[in-house]
PDB file of N, CA, C and O in Angstrom, chain B, residues numbered from 101:
ATOM      1  N   MET B 101       5.099   3.671  55.832  1.00  0.00           N
ATOM      2  CA  MET B 101       4.913   4.407  54.349  1.00  0.00           C
ATOM      3  C   MET B 101       5.943   5.570  54.322  1.00  0.00           C
ATOM      4  O   MET B 101       6.077   6.284  55.316  1.00  0.00           O
ATOM      5  N   ALA B 102       6.577   5.741  53.340  1.00  0.00           N
ATOM      6  CA  ALA B 102       7.568   6.842  53.254  1.00  0.00           C
ATOM      7  C   ALA B 102       6.768   8.153  52.962  1.00  0.00           C
ATOM      8  O   ALA B 102       5.919   8.204  52.072  1.00  0.00           O
ATOM      9  N   THR B 103       7.105   9.266  53.809  1.00  0.00           N
ATOM     10  CA  THR B 103       6.617  10.386  53.699  1.00  0.00           C
ATOM     11  C   THR B 103       7.664  11.589  53.597  1.00  0.00           C
ATOM     12  O   THR B 103       8.800  11.453  54.050  1.00  0.00           O
ATOM     13  N   ARG B 104       7.246  12.757  52.992  1.00  0.00           N
ATOM     14  CA  ARG B 104       8.096  13.802  52.944  1.00  0.00           C
ATOM     15  C   ARG B 104       8.056  14.572  54.185  1.00  0.00           C
ATOM     16  O   ARG B 104       6.975  14.711  54.757  1.00  0.00           O
ATOM     17  N   SER B 105       9.151  15.099  54.671  1.00  0.00           N
ATOM     18  CA  SER B 105       9.113  15.874  55.869  1.00  0.00           C
ATOM     19  C   SER B 105       7.933  17.044  55.817  1.00  0.00           C
ATOM     20  O   SER B 105       7.847  17.950  54.988  1.00  0.00           O
ATOM     21  N   GLY B 106       7.127  16.794  56.836  1.00  0.00           N
ATOM     22  CA  GLY B 106       5.941  17.753  56.895  1.00  0.00           C
ATOM     23  C   GLY B 106       4.755  17.668  56.047  1.00  0.00           C
ATOM     24  O   GLY B 106       3.774  18.411  56.072  1.00  0.00           O
ATOM     25  N   GLY B 107       5.011  16.510  55.179  1.00  0.00           N
ATOM     26  CA  GLY B 107       4.052  16.044  54.309  1.00  0.00           C
ATOM     27  C   GLY B 107       2.992  14.881  54.467  1.00  0.00           C
ATOM     28  O   GLY B 107       3.169  14.217  55.489  1.00  0.00           O
ATOM     29  N   SER B 108       2.066  14.542  53.777  1.00  0.00           N
ATOM     30  CA  SER B 108       1.352  13.621  53.976  1.00  0.00           C
ATOM     31  C   SER B 108       1.633  12.478  52.993  1.00  0.00           C
ATOM     32  O   SER B 108       2.134  12.808  51.918  1.00  0.00           O
ATOM     33  N   PRO B 109       1.390  11.218  53.203  1.00  0.00           N
ATOM     34  CA  PRO B 109       1.611  10.275  52.143  1.00  0.00           C
ATOM     35  C   PRO B 109       1.000  10.439  50.892  1.00  0.00           C
ATOM     36  O   PRO B 109       1.627  10.078  49.896  1.00  0.00           O
ATOM     37  N   ASN B 110      -0.009  10.876  50.789  1.00  0.00           N
ATOM     38  CA  ASN B 110      -0.821  11.383  49.529  1.00  0.00           C
ATOM     39  C   ASN B 110       0.016  12.298  48.833  1.00  0.00           C
ATOM     40  O   ASN B 110       0.215  12.177  47.624  1.00  0.00           O
ATOM     41  N   LYS B 111       0.530  13.223  49.531  1.00  0.00           N
ATOM     42  CA  LYS B 111       1.374  14.263  48.850  1.00  0.00           C
ATOM     43  C   LYS B 111       2.468  13.754  48.223  1.00  0.00           C
ATOM     44  O   LYS B 111       2.712  14.200  47.101  1.00  0.00           O
ATOM     45  N   TRP B 112       3.259  12.840  48.732  1.00  0.00           N
ATOM     46  CA  TRP B 112       4.262  11.914  48.221  1.00  0.00           C
ATOM     47  C   TRP B 112       3.921  11.257  47.099  1.00  0.00           C
ATOM     48  O   TRP B 112       4.632  11.310  46.096  1.00  0.00           O
ATOM     49  N   ARG B 113       3.044  10.721  47.140  1.00  0.00           N
ATOM     50  CA  ARG B 113       2.354   9.886  45.967  1.00  0.00           C
ATOM     51  C   ARG B 113       2.173  10.833  44.706  1.00  0.00           C
ATOM     52  O   ARG B 113       2.665  10.663  43.590  1.00  0.00           O
ATOM     53  N   GLY B 114       1.411  11.799  45.106  1.00  0.00           N
ATOM     54  CA  GLY B 114       1.200  12.886  43.904  1.00  0.00           C
ATOM     55  C   GLY B 114       2.552  13.257  43.258  1.00  0.00           C
ATOM     56  O   GLY B 114       2.676  13.256  42.034  1.00  0.00           O
ATOM     57  N   ASP B 115       3.482  13.548  44.024  1.00  0.00           N
ATOM     58  CA  ASP B 115       4.777  14.043  43.209  1.00  0.00           C
ATOM     59  C   ASP B 115       5.398  13.076  42.606  1.00  0.00           C
ATOM     60  O   ASP B 115       6.132  13.437  41.687  1.00  0.00           O
ATOM     61  N   VAL B 116       5.328  11.677  42.881  1.00  0.00           N
ATOM     62  CA  VAL B 116       5.717  10.562  42.139  1.00  0.00           C
ATOM     63  C   VAL B 116       4.924  10.403  40.756  1.00  0.00           C
ATOM     64  O   VAL B 116       5.380  10.233  39.625  1.00  0.00           O
ATOM     65  N   SER B 117       3.775  10.496  41.133  1.00  0.00           N
ATOM     66  CA  SER B 117       2.722  10.293  39.910  1.00  0.00           C
ATOM     67  C   SER B 117       2.885  11.419  38.886  1.00  0.00           C
ATOM     68  O   SER B 117       2.737  11.124  37.700  1.00  0.00           O
ATOM     69  N   ALA B 118       3.203  12.803  39.261  1.00  0.00           N
ATOM     70  CA  ALA B 118       3.389  13.810  38.496  1.00  0.00           C
ATOM     71  C   ALA B 118       4.753  13.652  37.608  1.00  0.00           C
ATOM     72  O   ALA B 118       4.840  13.871  36.400  1.00  0.00           O
ATOM     73  N   ARG B 119       5.830  13.208  38.510  1.00  0.00           N
ATOM     74  CA  ARG B 119       7.021  12.840  37.541  1.00  0.00           C
ATOM     75  C   ARG B 119       6.863  11.862  36.631  1.00  0.00           C
ATOM     76  O   ARG B 119       7.250  11.903  35.462  1.00  0.00           O
ATOM     77  N   SER B 120       6.185  10.814  37.271  1.00  0.00           N
ATOM     78  CA  SER B 120       5.982   9.506  36.317  1.00  0.00           C
ATOM     79  C   SER B 120       5.144   9.954  34.869  1.00  0.00           C
ATOM     80  O   SER B 120       5.485   9.440  33.803  1.00  0.00           O
ATOM     81  N   LYS B 121       4.214  10.782  34.921  1.00  0.00           N
ATOM     82  CA  LYS B 121       3.493  11.270  33.920  1.00  0.00           C
ATOM     83  C   LYS B 121       4.419  12.135  33.113  1.00  0.00           C
ATOM     84  O   LYS B 121       4.200  11.970  31.914  1.00  0.00           O
ATOM     85  N   THR B 122       5.292  12.923  33.330  1.00  0.00           N
ATOM     86  CA  THR B 122       6.326  13.834  32.953  1.00  0.00           C
ATOM     87  C   THR B 122       7.154  12.967  31.948  1.00  0.00           C
ATOM     88  O   THR B 122       7.302  13.203  30.749  1.00  0.00           O
ATOM     89  N   VAL B 123       7.670  11.905  32.670  1.00  0.00           N
ATOM     90  CA  VAL B 123       8.641  11.005  31.974  1.00  0.00           C
ATOM     91  C   VAL B 123       8.023  10.199  30.816  1.00  0.00           C
ATOM     92  O   VAL B 123       8.619  10.057  29.749  1.00  0.00           O
ATOM     93  N   ARG B 124       6.894   9.713  31.044  1.00  0.00           N
ATOM     94  CA  ARG B 124       5.946   9.140  29.939  1.00  0.00           C
ATOM     95  C   ARG B 124       5.850   9.995  28.854  1.00  0.00           C
ATOM     96  O   ARG B 124       6.043   9.565  27.717  1.00  0.00           O
ATOM     97  N   ARG B 125       5.547  11.274  29.089  1.00  0.00           N
ATOM     98  CA  ARG B 125       5.103  12.285  28.054  1.00  0.00           C
ATOM     99  C   ARG B 125       6.418  12.519  27.281  1.00  0.00           C
ATOM    100  O   ARG B 125       6.457  12.554  26.051  1.00  0.00           O
ATOM    101  N   THR B 126       7.530  12.682  28.109  1.00  0.00           N
ATOM    102  CA  THR B 126       8.739  12.681  27.302  1.00  0.00           C
ATOM    103  C   THR B 126       9.032  11.689  26.582  1.00  0.00           C
ATOM    104  O   THR B 126       9.278  11.938  25.402  1.00  0.00           O
ATOM    105  N   VAL B 127       9.100  10.327  27.024  1.00  0.00           N
ATOM    106  CA  VAL B 127       9.504   9.407  26.051  1.00  0.00           C
ATOM    107  C   VAL B 127       8.532   9.253  24.991  1.00  0.00           C
ATOM    108  O   VAL B 127       8.926   9.002  23.852  1.00  0.00           O
ATOM    109  N   ALA B 128       7.317   9.377  25.247  1.00  0.00           N
ATOM    110  CA  ALA B 128       6.321   9.439  24.043  1.00  0.00           C
ATOM    111  C   ALA B 128       6.784  10.293  22.986  1.00  0.00           C
ATOM    112  O   ALA B 128       6.813   9.892  21.823  1.00  0.00           O
ATOM    113  N   ASN B 129       7.227  11.697  23.393  1.00  0.00           N
ATOM    114  CA  ASN B 129       7.655  12.748  22.342  1.00  0.00           C
ATOM    115  C   ASN B 129       8.707  12.261  21.626  1.00  0.00           C
ATOM    116  O   ASN B 129       8.736  12.363  20.400  1.00  0.00           O
ATOM    117  N   LEU B 130       9.796  11.611  22.417  1.00  0.00           N
ATOM    118  CA  LEU B 130      11.108  11.071  21.718  1.00  0.00           C
ATOM    119  C   LEU B 130      10.778  10.031  20.653  1.00  0.00           C
ATOM    120  O   LEU B 130      11.279  10.064  19.528  1.00  0.00           O
ATOM    121  N   LEU B 131       9.816   9.007  21.107  1.00  0.00           N
ATOM    122  CA  LEU B 131       9.604   7.993  20.189  1.00  0.00           C
ATOM    123  C   LEU B 131       8.689   8.589  18.972  1.00  0.00           C
ATOM    124  O   LEU B 131       8.798   8.107  17.845  1.00  0.00           O
ATOM    125  N   ALA B 132       7.878   9.544  19.218  1.00  0.00           N
ATOM    126  CA  ALA B 132       7.242  10.175  18.040  1.00  0.00           C
ATOM    127  C   ALA B 132       8.247  10.721  17.165  1.00  0.00           C
ATOM    128  O   ALA B 132       8.190  10.452  15.965  1.00  0.00           O
ATOM    129  N   GLN B 133       9.360  11.615  17.721  1.00  0.00           N
ATOM    130  CA  GLN B 133      10.232  12.171  16.877  1.00  0.00           C
ATOM    131  C   GLN B 133      11.002  11.155  15.982  1.00  0.00           C
ATOM    132  O   GLN B 133      11.237  11.360  14.791  1.00  0.00           O
ATOM    133  N   ALA B 134      11.352  10.097  16.633  1.00  0.00           N
ATOM    134  CA  ALA B 134      12.053   8.959  16.015  1.00  0.00           C
ATOM    135  C   ALA B 134      11.293   8.440  14.894  1.00  0.00           C
ATOM    136  O   ALA B 134      11.770   8.284  13.770  1.00  0.00           O
ATOM    137  N   ILE B 135      10.034   8.164  15.245  1.00  0.00           N
ATOM    138  CA  ILE B 135       9.129   7.549  14.192  1.00  0.00           C
ATOM    139  C   ILE B 135       9.003   8.428  13.007  1.00  0.00           C
ATOM    140  O   ILE B 135       9.153   8.018  11.856  1.00  0.00           O
ATOM    141  N   ASN B 136       8.687   9.812  13.369  1.00  0.00           N
ATOM    142  CA  ASN B 136       8.393  10.827  12.119  1.00  0.00           C
ATOM    143  C   ASN B 136       9.793  11.100  11.495  1.00  0.00           C
ATOM    144  O   ASN B 136       9.696  11.885  10.552  1.00  0.00           O
ATOM    145  N   SER B 137      10.879  10.746  11.704  1.00  0.00           N
ATOM    146  CA  SER B 137      12.277  11.020  11.236  1.00  0.00           C
ATOM    147  C   SER B 137      12.053  10.394   9.769  1.00  0.00           C
ATOM    148  O   SER B 137      11.412   9.354   9.617  1.00  0.00           O
ATOM    149  N   ASP B 138      12.559  11.018   8.835  1.00  0.00           N
ATOM    150  CA  ASP B 138      12.660  10.342   7.558  1.00  0.00           C
ATOM    151  C   ASP B 138      14.095   9.584   7.488  1.00  0.00           C
ATOM    152  O   ASP B 138      14.339   8.904   6.492  1.00  0.00           O
ATOM    153  N   ASP B 139      15.029   9.692   8.516  1.00  0.00           N
ATOM    154  CA  ASP B 139      16.406   9.209   8.209  1.00  0.00           C
ATOM    155  C   ASP B 139      16.577   8.293   9.483  1.00  0.00           C
ATOM    156  O   ASP B 139      16.420   8.718  10.628  1.00  0.00           O
ATOM    157  N   ALA B 140      16.886   7.101   9.194  1.00  0.00           N
ATOM    158  CA  ALA B 140      17.125   5.834  10.237  1.00  0.00           C
ATOM    159  C   ALA B 140      18.245   6.253  11.288  1.00  0.00           C
ATOM    160  O   ALA B 140      18.172   6.116  12.509  1.00  0.00           O
ATOM    161  N   ASP B 141      19.320   6.808  10.537  1.00  0.00           N
ATOM    162  CA  ASP B 141      20.322   7.108  11.530  1.00  0.00           C
ATOM    163  C   ASP B 141      19.961   8.064  12.625  1.00  0.00           C
ATOM    164  O   ASP B 141      20.418   7.869  13.752  1.00  0.00           O
ATOM    165  N   ARG B 142      19.104   9.177  12.359  1.00  0.00           N
ATOM    166  CA  ARG B 142      18.595  10.174  13.080  1.00  0.00           C
ATOM    167  C   ARG B 142      17.663   9.553  14.102  1.00  0.00           C
ATOM    168  O   ARG B 142      17.756   9.910  15.276  1.00  0.00           O
ATOM    169  N   ALA B 143      16.756   8.632  13.723  1.00  0.00           N
ATOM    170  CA  ALA B 143      15.750   7.981  14.735  1.00  0.00           C
ATOM    171  C   ALA B 143      16.629   7.155  15.792  1.00  0.00           C
ATOM    172  O   ALA B 143      16.506   7.294  17.009  1.00  0.00           O
ATOM    173  N   ALA B 144      17.459   6.348  15.223  1.00  0.00           N
ATOM    174  CA  ALA B 144      18.275   5.631  16.261  1.00  0.00           C
ATOM    175  C   ALA B 144      19.033   6.548  17.332  1.00  0.00           C
ATOM    176  O   ALA B 144      18.973   6.310  18.539  1.00  0.00           O
ATOM    177  N   ARG B 145      19.701   7.544  16.823  1.00  0.00           N
ATOM    178  CA  ARG B 145      20.364   8.378  17.535  1.00  0.00           C
ATOM    179  C   ARG B 145      19.546   9.090  18.585  1.00  0.00           C
ATOM    180  O   ARG B 145      19.977   9.152  19.737  1.00  0.00           O
ATOM    181  N   ILE B 146      18.255   9.694  18.214  1.00  0.00           N
ATOM    182  CA  ILE B 146      17.184   9.958  19.080  1.00  0.00           C
ATOM    183  C   ILE B 146      17.175   9.064  20.461  1.00  0.00           C
ATOM    184  O   ILE B 146      17.470   9.463  21.588  1.00  0.00           O
ATOM    185  N   ILE B 147      16.783   7.832  20.093  1.00  0.00           N
ATOM    186  CA  ILE B 147      16.597   6.929  21.267  1.00  0.00           C
ATOM    187  C   ILE B 147      17.744   6.451  22.018  1.00  0.00           C
ATOM    188  O   ILE B 147      17.785   6.173  23.216  1.00  0.00           O
ATOM    189  N   GLN B 148      18.789   6.385  21.038  1.00  0.00           N
ATOM    190  CA  GLN B 148      20.051   6.094  21.818  1.00  0.00           C
ATOM    191  C   GLN B 148      20.639   7.163  22.827  1.00  0.00           C
ATOM    192  O   GLN B 148      21.267   6.831  23.832  1.00  0.00           O
ATOM    193  N   GLU B 149      20.384   8.467  22.474  1.00  0.00           N
ATOM    194  CA  GLU B 149      20.773   9.509  23.495  1.00  0.00           C
ATOM    195  C   GLU B 149      19.789   9.463  24.770  1.00  0.00           C
ATOM    196  O   GLU B 149      20.164   9.653  25.927  1.00  0.00           O
ATOM    197  N   ALA B 150      18.517   9.191  24.383  1.00  0.00           N
ATOM    198  CA  ALA B 150      17.631   9.466  25.604  1.00  0.00           C
ATOM    199  C   ALA B 150      17.745   8.243  26.503  1.00  0.00           C
ATOM    200  O   ALA B 150      17.467   8.323  27.700  1.00  0.00           O
ATOM    201  N   LEU B 151      18.143   7.136  25.946  1.00  0.00           N
ATOM    202  CA  LEU B 151      18.124   5.836  26.904  1.00  0.00           C
ATOM    203  C   LEU B 151      19.560   5.590  27.252  1.00  0.00           C
ATOM    204  O   LEU B 151      19.870   4.654  27.989  1.00  0.00           O
ATOM    205  N   GLY B 152      20.477   6.441  26.717  1.00  0.00           N
ATOM    206  CA  GLY B 152      21.996   6.226  27.150  1.00  0.00           C
ATOM    207  C   GLY B 152      22.572   4.768  26.373  1.00  0.00           C
ATOM    208  O   GLY B 152      23.364   4.008  26.929  1.00  0.00           O
ATOM    209  N   ILE B 153      22.118   4.583  25.241  1.00  0.00           N
ATOM    210  CA  ILE B 153      22.498   3.406  24.602  1.00  0.00           C
ATOM    211  C   ILE B 153      23.715   3.649  23.867  1.00  0.00           C
ATOM    212  O   ILE B 153      23.647   4.544  23.025  1.00  0.00           O
ATOM    213  N   GLU B 154      24.863   3.018  24.009  1.00  0.00           N
ATOM    214  CA  GLU B 154      26.175   3.435  23.662  1.00  0.00           C
ATOM    215  C   GLU B 154      26.502   2.712  22.379  1.00  0.00           C
ATOM    216  O   GLU B 154      27.195   3.273  21.530  1.00  0.00           O
ATOM    217  N   ARG B 155      25.995   1.382  22.182  1.00  0.00           N
ATOM    218  CA  ARG B 155      26.385   0.584  21.076  1.00  0.00           C
ATOM    219  C   ARG B 155      25.446   0.693  19.903  1.00  0.00           C
ATOM    220  O   ARG B 155      24.266   1.033  19.987  1.00  0.00           O
ATOM    221  N   ASP B 156      26.118   0.358  18.755  1.00  0.00           N
ATOM    222  CA  ASP B 156      25.027   0.560  17.575  1.00  0.00           C
ATOM    223  C   ASP B 156      24.809  -0.721  17.038  1.00  0.00           C
ATOM    224  O   ASP B 156      23.937  -0.788  16.172  1.00  0.00           O
ATOM    225  N   ASP B 157      25.510  -1.944  17.409  1.00  0.00           N
ATOM    226  CA  ASP B 157      25.372  -3.342  16.805  1.00  0.00           C
ATOM    227  C   ASP B 157      23.899  -3.686  16.900  1.00  0.00           C
ATOM    228  O   ASP B 157      23.380  -4.066  15.850  1.00  0.00           O
ATOM    229  N   ILE B 158      23.188  -3.622  17.912  1.00  0.00           N
ATOM    230  CA  ILE B 158      21.656  -3.983  17.916  1.00  0.00           C
ATOM    231  C   ILE B 158      20.981  -3.260  16.909  1.00  0.00           C
ATOM    232  O   ILE B 158      20.250  -3.837  16.104  1.00  0.00           O
ATOM    233  N   ALA B 159      21.209  -1.789  16.887  1.00  0.00           N
ATOM    234  CA  ALA B 159      20.407  -0.967  16.032  1.00  0.00           C
ATOM    235  C   ALA B 159      20.830  -1.361  14.755  1.00  0.00           C
ATOM    236  O   ALA B 159      20.008  -1.589  13.867  1.00  0.00           O
ATOM    237  N   ASN B 160      22.197  -1.476  14.561  1.00  0.00           N
ATOM    238  CA  ASN B 160      22.559  -1.752  12.992  1.00  0.00           C
ATOM    239  C   ASN B 160      21.788  -3.269  12.490  1.00  0.00           C
ATOM    240  O   ASN B 160      21.458  -3.468  11.322  1.00  0.00           O
ATOM    241  N   TYR B 161      21.616  -4.101  13.420  1.00  0.00           N
ATOM    242  CA  TYR B 161      20.941  -5.402  13.174  1.00  0.00           C
ATOM    243  C   TYR B 161      19.505  -5.358  13.022  1.00  0.00           C
ATOM    244  O   TYR B 161      18.971  -6.144  12.239  1.00  0.00           O
ATOM    245  N   CYS B 162      18.793  -4.494  13.708  1.00  0.00           N
ATOM    246  CA  CYS B 162      17.401  -4.452  13.538  1.00  0.00           C
ATOM    247  C   CYS B 162      16.829  -3.389  12.426  1.00  0.00           C
ATOM    248  O   CYS B 162      15.756  -3.584  11.854  1.00  0.00           O
ATOM    249  N   PHE B 163      17.618  -2.296  12.190  1.00  0.00           N
ATOM    250  CA  PHE B 163      17.231  -1.543  11.297  1.00  0.00           C
ATOM    251  C   PHE B 163      17.475  -1.909   9.992  1.00  0.00           C
ATOM    252  O   PHE B 163      18.536  -2.501   9.796  1.00  0.00           O
ATOM    253  N   PRO B 164      16.660  -1.675   8.930  1.00  0.00           N
ATOM    254  CA  PRO B 164      16.797  -1.861   7.591  1.00  0.00           C
ATOM    255  C   PRO B 164      17.718  -1.098   6.916  1.00  0.00           C
ATOM    256  O   PRO B 164      18.051   0.002   7.356  1.00  0.00           O
ATOM    257  N   LYS B 165      18.241  -1.620   5.741  1.00  0.00           N
ATOM    258  CA  LYS B 165      19.100  -0.646   4.773  1.00  0.00           C
ATOM    259  C   LYS B 165      18.377   0.635   4.370  1.00  0.00           C
ATOM    260  O   LYS B 165      18.973   1.712   4.352  1.00  0.00           O
ATOM    261  N   THR B 166      17.115   0.517   4.054  1.00  0.00           N
ATOM    262  CA  THR B 166      16.359   1.444   3.685  1.00  0.00           C
ATOM    263  C   THR B 166      15.253   1.748   4.604  1.00  0.00           C
ATOM    264  O   THR B 166      14.448   0.849   4.849  1.00  0.00           O
ATOM    265  N   TRP B 167      15.120   2.877   5.129  1.00  0.00           N
ATOM    266  CA  TRP B 167      14.232   3.338   6.035  1.00  0.00           C
ATOM    267  C   TRP B 167      12.901   3.612   5.362  1.00  0.00           C
ATOM    268  O   TRP B 167      12.827   4.369   4.395  1.00  0.00           O
ATOM    269  N   PRO B 168      11.670   2.886   5.967  1.00  0.00           N
ATOM    270  CA  PRO B 168      10.297   2.838   5.177  1.00  0.00           C
ATOM    271  C   PRO B 168       9.762   4.202   5.337  1.00  0.00           C
ATOM    272  O   PRO B 168      10.049   4.936   6.283  1.00  0.00           O
ATOM    273  N   ALA B 169       8.977   4.503   4.372  1.00  0.00           N
ATOM    274  CA  ALA B 169       8.131   5.687   4.423  1.00  0.00           C
ATOM    275  C   ALA B 169       6.994   5.800   5.291  1.00  0.00           C
ATOM    276  O   ALA B 169       6.505   6.869   5.657  1.00  0.00           O
ATOM    277  N   ASP B 170       6.566   4.570   5.628  1.00  0.00           N
ATOM    278  CA  ASP B 170       5.337   4.154   6.347  1.00  0.00           C
ATOM    279  C   ASP B 170       5.582   4.476   7.832  1.00  0.00           C
ATOM    280  O   ASP B 170       6.563   3.926   8.333  1.00  0.00           O
ATOM    281  N   ARG B 171       5.002   5.107   8.442  1.00  0.00           N
ATOM    282  CA  ARG B 171       5.223   5.402   9.949  1.00  0.00           C
ATOM    283  C   ARG B 171       4.859   4.017  10.727  1.00  0.00           C
ATOM    284  O   ARG B 171       5.555   3.736  11.703  1.00  0.00           O
ATOM    285  N   GLU B 172       3.935   3.245  10.394  1.00  0.00           N
ATOM    286  CA  GLU B 172       3.649   2.031  11.265  1.00  0.00           C
ATOM    287  C   GLU B 172       4.811   1.302  11.078  1.00  0.00           C
ATOM    288  O   GLU B 172       5.375   0.917  12.101  1.00  0.00           O
ATOM    289  N   GLN B 173       5.360   0.988   9.868  1.00  0.00           N
ATOM    290  CA  GLN B 173       6.642   0.126   9.971  1.00  0.00           C
ATOM    291  C   GLN B 173       7.725   0.613  10.447  1.00  0.00           C
ATOM    292  O   GLN B 173       8.606  -0.169  10.802  1.00  0.00           O
ATOM    293  N   ARG B 174       7.889   1.855  10.552  1.00  0.00           N
ATOM    294  CA  ARG B 174       9.091   2.666  11.272  1.00  0.00           C
ATOM    295  C   ARG B 174       8.904   2.165  12.913  1.00  0.00           C
ATOM    296  O   ARG B 174       9.804   1.810  13.674  1.00  0.00           O
ATOM    297  N   ALA B 175       7.565   2.250  13.171  1.00  0.00           N
ATOM    298  CA  ALA B 175       7.169   2.068  14.851  1.00  0.00           C
ATOM    299  C   ALA B 175       7.532   0.505  15.113  1.00  0.00           C
ATOM    300  O   ALA B 175       8.150   0.127  16.108  1.00  0.00           O
ATOM    301  N   ARG B 176       7.077  -0.320  14.118  1.00  0.00           N
ATOM    302  CA  ARG B 176       7.311  -1.658  14.403  1.00  0.00           C
ATOM    303  C   ARG B 176       9.058  -2.022  14.399  1.00  0.00           C
ATOM    304  O   ARG B 176       9.518  -2.902  15.127  1.00  0.00           O
ATOM    305  N   ILE B 177       9.731  -1.373  13.663  1.00  0.00           N
ATOM    306  CA  ILE B 177      11.226  -1.678  13.652  1.00  0.00           C
ATOM    307  C   ILE B 177      11.743  -0.946  14.918  1.00  0.00           C
ATOM    308  O   ILE B 177      12.550  -1.532  15.639  1.00  0.00           O
ATOM    309  N   ILE B 178      11.358   0.191  15.196  1.00  0.00           N
ATOM    310  CA  ILE B 178      11.873   0.657  16.599  1.00  0.00           C
ATOM    311  C   ILE B 178      11.394  -0.138  17.708  1.00  0.00           C
ATOM    312  O   ILE B 178      12.170  -0.354  18.639  1.00  0.00           O
ATOM    313  N   GLY B 179      10.175  -0.620  17.735  1.00  0.00           N
ATOM    314  CA  GLY B 179       9.704  -1.534  19.022  1.00  0.00           C
ATOM    315  C   GLY B 179      10.599  -2.838  18.871  1.00  0.00           C
ATOM    316  O   GLY B 179      10.981  -3.336  19.930  1.00  0.00           O
ATOM    317  N   GLU B 180      10.923  -3.361  17.864  1.00  0.00           N
ATOM    318  CA  GLU B 180      11.563  -4.586  17.790  1.00  0.00           C
ATOM    319  C   GLU B 180      13.154  -4.304  18.270  1.00  0.00           C
ATOM    320  O   GLU B 180      13.784  -5.151  18.904  1.00  0.00           O
ATOM    321  N   TRP B 181      13.686  -3.075  17.903  1.00  0.00           N
ATOM    322  CA  TRP B 181      15.050  -2.800  18.226  1.00  0.00           C
ATOM    323  C   TRP B 181      14.878  -2.784  19.855  1.00  0.00           C
ATOM    324  O   TRP B 181      15.494  -3.615  20.522  1.00  0.00           O
ATOM    325  N   LEU B 182      14.061  -1.860  20.451  1.00  0.00           N
ATOM    326  CA  LEU B 182      14.032  -1.805  21.878  1.00  0.00           C
ATOM    327  C   LEU B 182      13.679  -3.074  22.523  1.00  0.00           C
ATOM    328  O   LEU B 182      14.074  -3.266  23.673  1.00  0.00           O
ATOM    329  N   ARG B 183      12.966  -3.983  21.904  1.00  0.00           N
ATOM    330  CA  ARG B 183      12.705  -5.377  22.653  1.00  0.00           C
ATOM    331  C   ARG B 183      13.919  -6.181  22.648  1.00  0.00           C
ATOM    332  O   ARG B 183      14.207  -6.969  23.549  1.00  0.00           O
ATOM    333  N   THR B 184      14.690  -5.942  21.510  1.00  0.00           N
ATOM    334  CA  THR B 184      16.031  -6.842  21.266  1.00  0.00           C
ATOM    335  C   THR B 184      16.954  -6.176  22.406  1.00  0.00           C
ATOM    336  O   THR B 184      17.439  -6.903  23.272  1.00  0.00           O
ATOM    337  N   GLU B 185      17.156  -4.998  22.403  1.00  0.00           N
ATOM    338  CA  GLU B 185      17.973  -4.181  23.352  1.00  0.00           C
ATOM    339  C   GLU B 185      17.762  -4.670  24.707  1.00  0.00           C
ATOM    340  O   GLU B 185      18.755  -4.938  25.384  1.00  0.00           O
ATOM    341  N   ALA B 186      16.572  -4.823  25.197  1.00  0.00           N
ATOM    342  CA  ALA B 186      16.074  -5.141  26.393  1.00  0.00           C
ATOM    343  C   ALA B 186      16.394  -6.592  26.778  1.00  0.00           C
ATOM    344  O   ALA B 186      16.645  -6.842  27.957  1.00  0.00           O
ATOM    345  N   ARG B 187      16.401  -7.574  25.841  1.00  0.00           N
ATOM    346  CA  ARG B 187      16.747  -8.921  25.959  1.00  0.00           C
ATOM    347  C   ARG B 187      18.130  -9.027  26.248  1.00  0.00           C
ATOM    348  O   ARG B 187      18.583  -9.619  27.229  1.00  0.00           O
ATOM    349  N   TYR B 188      18.899  -8.354  25.243  1.00  0.00           N
ATOM    350  CA  TYR B 188      20.329  -8.226  25.502  1.00  0.00           C
ATOM    351  C   TYR B 188      20.884  -7.693  26.915  1.00  0.00           C
ATOM    352  O   TYR B 188      21.881  -8.203  27.425  1.00  0.00           O
ATOM    353  N   LEU B 189      20.244  -6.733  27.461  1.00  0.00           N
ATOM    354  CA  LEU B 189      20.714  -6.120  28.735  1.00  0.00           C
ATOM    355  C   LEU B 189      20.214  -7.090  29.780  1.00  0.00           C
ATOM    356  O   LEU B 189      20.788  -7.083  30.869  1.00  0.00           O
ATOM    357  N   ALA B 190      19.145  -7.980  29.562  1.00  0.00           N
ATOM    358  CA  ALA B 190      18.751  -8.691  30.814  1.00  0.00           C
ATOM    359  C   ALA B 190      19.686  -9.889  31.244  1.00  0.00           C
ATOM    360  O   ALA B 190      19.437 -10.532  32.263  1.00  0.00           O
TER     361      ALA B 190
END
């Protein structure tokens, strides 16, 4: 089992767990910003910058011409875009 020098295995696990929680919180905050954005281009840009996505073609395919006012619809659009992006990269 991997340990840090002078540390115990539990200490190592705790550090990874804390970093993992921070990453999840950061991603959740970025997704919330994108979903709350009234501008589709800004929403896409927030996520693209966070994930290092350089191409716009999948976002252009998944995002509608008019950005819905309903947050749940926005969340579904963003979710579908991320799933499509993941399938493209796999």
